[in-house]
Steps between C-alpha positions, in 0.01 A plus 500: 500500500796356692535121484265199471619379841376819667167460324479141622577604858255790476226254411572288805511809720159604371365149558629465857479858631317717250190280463491219756542726804230754396260217413552350846456841663181564301360163605575575865337841462191338353479268801526793741203668331312170486560441872370847584189453287425140607655446846254221577678274250820516705357409839613138480860401466817708493427831316861518375477157338158578354622828350806334346284219360257750348791699352638188333156410366457847347838474326419150372161618372648779290787277390244253370321778314823605329593141417200476272485693175625857467154604379337361816748675729457824306121488540528442875757779523281745310193420710690539828665822385172661393329378818777634720510842332120529511478410868787730599350789302164433662654494847684826433190682379276348764748563778554865417140584410294276726737372769509610862867595527664806648710754311679583826693172476733664246619744766587223746815290521861579588728744319759354265855510635811508280667248730596139441168382644309734271673377184470142623123547519499645147698202370270244661194683373645515149547123500127448549408777258700332224275195525226714345718551192624142471456391140522848346753370245334164438382588151864498383518127574260425216642754256553234235127416511383861447418612146619858536742498797658837419167674552314272741768413756580862601128576507429203726786594736398863540125436506521205739736676742294820484173322581660314792650825630167685498313210661770447762512863610121532508444180701765610752317831539185301579690289756628807686156660476348190660758400763699719743877449454539364854258217428697395191804389699565127473197437274580307182144482368462879503260492204254283687529718811438814295196359322358371828529846656387708206210273400421188699662184628331293229694680225827365637414164344549654154864591548657149514383430148683807368830350615562203261534723195860601582588153370428643156701789356330841520 
């Protein structure tokens, strides 16, 4: 649209900031869930070093998957995506219909203030929320490989973003239903905490394996 140099620089920006940083953050998030589900594996050695090592191994694993054929990576991606959606949908339905949460949790918490601190909280929260939508535009990257891009690309963008939006809002409702807002402070693995409270501690072991799929576009 503007100049090939800007396109070249945009690619490097995406590589360094747009993709590498979220991949690293997703790997760290996976380790936080893994640590909560399997704390006994981190009893020996420095937990910080072990978490960083596990994060690197997760990234290398998925890098190796993508370095094989496109068809192989696509199959793994499809399996993980279907598995993740199925498990999240199951947790939403099970949590709301069978879980032991409390509807009164929605009335708890502090009132929003239109001050600097209030908007700062909104900004920080939005940063984490956007991780759920990371990859919403990924289908445009393979536009030249799609048979009918004029019809299929817009459909994939709207459908993919819509599904993620519905799942995200519903799973957050389950989290608040399960955990009082005060107990959420400082907890990174909030999904594991919520499932442990609403069902049982054993179900927390499921959540770490939902985390690697952010390495694939939604």
